[in-house]
N, C-alpha and C positions, 0 to 999 in steps of 0.2 A: 683362733689358735695363736698362742704366743710362741713364736720361734725367733724372736729378736736375740741378738748375740749377748751373751753374758759378759760380765767384766773380764773373766779369764779368757774368753774367746776373743774379745776385743784386744786383749794384750797379745795373744798369739798373732792376730792379724798385724799388729804394730811391729812385733819382733821379726816375723818372717819377712814383712815388707822391707824392713831396714836391712836385713841380711841379704835378701835377693838383690837389692839395689846397689850393693857393693860390687856387683858384677855388671859392668856397663854394657850398653848396647853394642859398643865396639868389640867387647869380649865375645858376644854371641855372633856378631858379624864375622869375626875371625874364625870361630868354630864352624860356621856355615861354609866358609871358604875352604878350610882345610879338611873338614870332616873328622877332626880329632875329638875323641870322647871328652866330655866336660868334667874330668875327674876333680879339678879344683873346686868346682861347684858342688859336686857330690860330697867331697870331703868336708867342705864347710858346713853343709847341712847335716852330715853325720856327726860332726863335732858338736853341733848345737842340739843334737838329739832328735831332729825332726824326721829322720828316716824311720824311727820307731814310733811314730805318732799313734798308730792304731795297734801296735804290737802289745800283747799283754805284758804287764809289769813283771810277771814271773820269768819272762824270757828277755828282759832287758829293754822293753819298750815303755811308752808313757801310758798305755792303756786308755787312750782317749777314743772319742767316737768319730763317726763319719763326718759330723759337722766340723770338727777340728781339722780333719784331713782335707775337707773341702776348702776350708779357709787357707790352709797351707798351699794347696794347689792354685787357688785363685791369686794369692799374693805373688807367687812365683811368676805367673803369667802376666799379671798386671805390671810387674816390674820390667817387662819387655823380654823375658827369657823365652817366651813362646813354648811350643812343644819341645824344643831342644832342651830347655831346662825342666819343664814339667815332666816329660817322659823319664828323664834321668832320675828323678825322685820317685815318680809314680811306680816305677818297677821295683822299688824296695818296699812299697806298701801293699800292692794288690796281688801280684803273682803269689806271694806267700800265704794269702788268706785261706786257700784250701788246706794248707798245712795246719794253720791255726785252728780251723774248725774240725778237720777230719784226720789229721795226722796222728800217728802214735806218739806217746809221750817221749820215747827215745828220739823220734824224728824231730820233734819240737825242740828238745834240748840240744840236738846236734846242729840244727840249722838256724833257728830263729834268732838267737843272740848274735850270731855272725851277721845276719841280714840287718838287724837293727843297728849294728855298729858300722855298717857300710863295708864289711869285709867280704861279703859273698854276693855277687851279682848274678841274678837269674835271668834266663831267657824264657820265652813263652812259645810252646809248640802245639798249636791247635789247628790253625787254618791249613787247608790243603788245596792245591791248584784245581783238582777235579771235583771238589765238594762245594766250594764257595760258602754261602750262608747256610747250606743244608749240612750241618755238622754230622747228622746221622749217617752220611755217606762217606765219611773218611775211610781211607784205604790203608793207612799205616796199621800194621798188625803186630801183636806180640804173642809169641808161642811159649808156653810154660815148659821148661826143661829142668827138672829137679827143683832146686830152690832159686832158680833164676828165670828171667824172661828174656827172650831173644826178639829184638824189635827190628822190623824192616819196613821201609816206606819213605815218604817224602812230605816235608812241611814247607810252607811258604809264608812270607811276612813274619818271620821269626825275629823279633826285636832282641837286640843285644847278642846276637849269635857270634859276633866277632870277639866279644869280650867276656862272655859269661862262662862260669865254671859248671853250673848246673842249669837244667831247664825243666820247667813244668810241662810234661808231655802227655797228651791225650791220645790213646791208641785203642784199636779194636782188639779185645781179647776173646770175643766170640762173634760169629757171623751176624750180620744185620737181619733182624726179624721185622718184617713189614708191620706186624701187629704192635710191636713195641720197638720202634726204630732207634730210640735213644738208649735202650738197654745194651749191655754188652761192651761198653767202653770203660776204660780204666785210666786213672791218673797216676803217673809216675813222677817222682822227684829224681830224675835221671842225670847221670854225668853227661856233659856235652863233649863226649870223647871224640877228638878229631881223627883218631885212627879208624873210627867206625862211622863218623859223620863228615860228609863233605859240605862245608859251609860256604855259600857263594853270596856275596853282598849284592843287593838290588839297588841300582841307582834310581833315585826317586825325586819327587818334586820338592820336598822340604825335609827339615829335620835331618840334615846330612850328618851331624855329629852323633846321632843315636841311630845306629845301623839297623837295617832290615835285611833279612836274608832268606834264601831258599836253602833248605837242608835236605841232603840225601842220606838216608840211614841204611846201613848195611850191617846186620848182625850185631847191633848194639846190645850189650848185656846190662840188665837191670836186676838188682837183688830184690828178693821178696820183701825185704825190710824197707825198700823204697817205694812200695805201693802206698798211695795216699787213700785212706778210707777203704771202702769195700770194692773188691774186684767186680766189674760189671756195672757199677753205679757212678762211674767217674764223671759222666756228663752232668748228671743231676747235682753232684757235689760241686762241680765247677760253676754251674749257673748259680747255685745257691750262694756260693762264696763271692762271686764277682758281680752280682746284680747291683750292689751299691756303687760299683765303678762308674755307672752311668751318671750318678750324681756328681762324682768328682770330675768326669769329663765335661759335664755341663759347666761347672765352675771354672774349669780351665779355659773353655771357649769364651766365657764371659770375661775372664781376666785378659785374654789376648785382645778381645775387642776393646776393652778399656785402655789397654796400652796404646793401641792404634788411635783411639779417639782422643786420648790425652795429647798426643803429638799433633794430630790434625787440628785440634782446637787452638793450640798455641800457634801453629803455623797460620791458621786463618786470621788470627789477631795481628800477626806481624807482617804478613805478606801484603804488599800494597800494589794494586794494579788499577789503572785509570783513576789514580789519586784517591783511592779508598781501600781500606783493608778488605780482603776478599770475603771475610766473615760477615761483612755487612750485606752481602748479596744472599737472598733467600735460597738461591740455587745451591749455595754452599752451606748455609746455616741450617736449612730444614733437614737435609739428609743426616747431618751430624746430630741434630736434636732427636730425630727419629731413632737413630742408632742408640742414643743414650736411653731413651724410653724402653726400647726392646731389650737392652742389656739389663736394665733394672728389673723388668718383669721376669726375665729368665732367671736371674739370680734369686729373686724371691721364691720362685717355684722350686728351685734347686735346694734352697735352705729349708723350705717346707718339707721336701722329700727327705732331707737329711735328718730333720727333727723327728719325723715319723719313724725313720729307721732306728734312730738312737733310742726311741721310746717303745721299741718292739711293736710298732704299728705297721700294717700293710702300706707299702709305698710304691707298688709297681706302676700305677697310673702316673703318679707325680714324677717318679724317676724317669720314666720314658718320655713324658711330656717335657720335662726340664731339659733332657738331652736334645730332644727334637728342636725346641725353641732356642736353646743356647747355641747350638751349632749354626742355626740360621742367623741369629743375632750377632754372633761373633764374626761370622764371615761378612755380613752386611756392614758392620762397623768398620772392618778392615778395608772393605771395598770403598766405602764412603771416604775413609781417610786417604786411600790411594788416589781417589778422584780429586779430593781437595788439593793434594799436592801437584796435580796435573802431571806434566812430564817428569817432574822430580820424584813423583811417587814411584816411578819405574826404576829409579836409581837406588842402588843398594845403600849408598851413604846416608839416605834419609830413613832407612830401617823399615819402612812400612811394607815394602814388597816381601820381605822375609816373613813378617807376621801374616800377610795376606796368603802366602803360599802354605804356611804351616797350619793355619786355622782351618783351611779347606779339608784337611784330613778328617775332621770331626763330623763331616756330613757323610762319611763313609764308614768310619770305625770309631769305637770297637763294635758298634752295631749301626747298620745303615739307617738313614731316615725312614726308608720304606718299612723296615722291620719294626721300628718304633711305632709307626702308624698302624702296622698290622696288629701290634699288641693292643693299642688303644681301640681300634675298630672292633676287635673280638672281645676283649676283656672289659672294656668300659661301655661300649655301645651295644654289645651283644649281637653284633653282626656275624654271619657265618665265616668260618675260617677260610682264608683266601689263598693259603699256600700249603 
């Protein structure tokens, strides 16, 4: 199967790499220290049109595929931006996809052009503290009153909650039925109304400049016109829309690993201990070579998954396997890079420790490694469902 990059895709890679590298590692180090949102970075990518990469042309986007989005994400990360830069762009691409696929025409006209221009930042409200990975057990509920819905509940790990104007909100609109546990959930494009929502930032390991939050919702009103798709089918619409996100996350993890590997390789050539460059020692060279091989393999599988998706072919096994392998490869590359730097790897000024902290997220989110393995066990190997 030929999924090598086309000339136009190679041009995208070159242009995004050049733009991303105008933001230095010191820029991201400062954002990590202060926690300030990287608006300069977002505006630069908005101005170049990259926020609308997969947005349909009718709504101000470029109308490109998942392969192009994956290239954009990879080059942002390979430039050293890590999840701090990737998430800032990622959230203009993927939270809007349920609107693209299932939203009314009025909703698309109202929101998508603003998102493509970088004028509307969205948050994401799915995860709940008492549900974990069993989304069927979310407890946030919406009650219909006339032409409005009244929402009450609690969300956790809501990205962009400090900055966002709207949020993609998954709620229960009918009680859980054990026979069809994922029915009865509905997606809203809701206002993140601070008079009805208490937003508390979560201090976390990495990506300090892109906030994560716990949100307490009390009598939040959502208009009927802000229901995305069909009432009661929100979970299925969400999963259908966000499945390709696993491909993008895989490419981000590969990019972060490559950024760390690039710096570690240079350091291994320049650092002299016992009258020889440390890269001459196999204890240094072999882990870096292993990291390169693992990153190459993960990227190829992610690009295969993207090619399949863009050609309307099934890609569930490839997308899950790519995310699984890339999360491991990205982390192992960052770990090898940190070990190469020795004590200096622990110092912020050498940049590696930030990449090491940030890439660790992808072994947990947006889907855990165990859930990816569950998919492969059941749907590829035909083993009994284990959860």
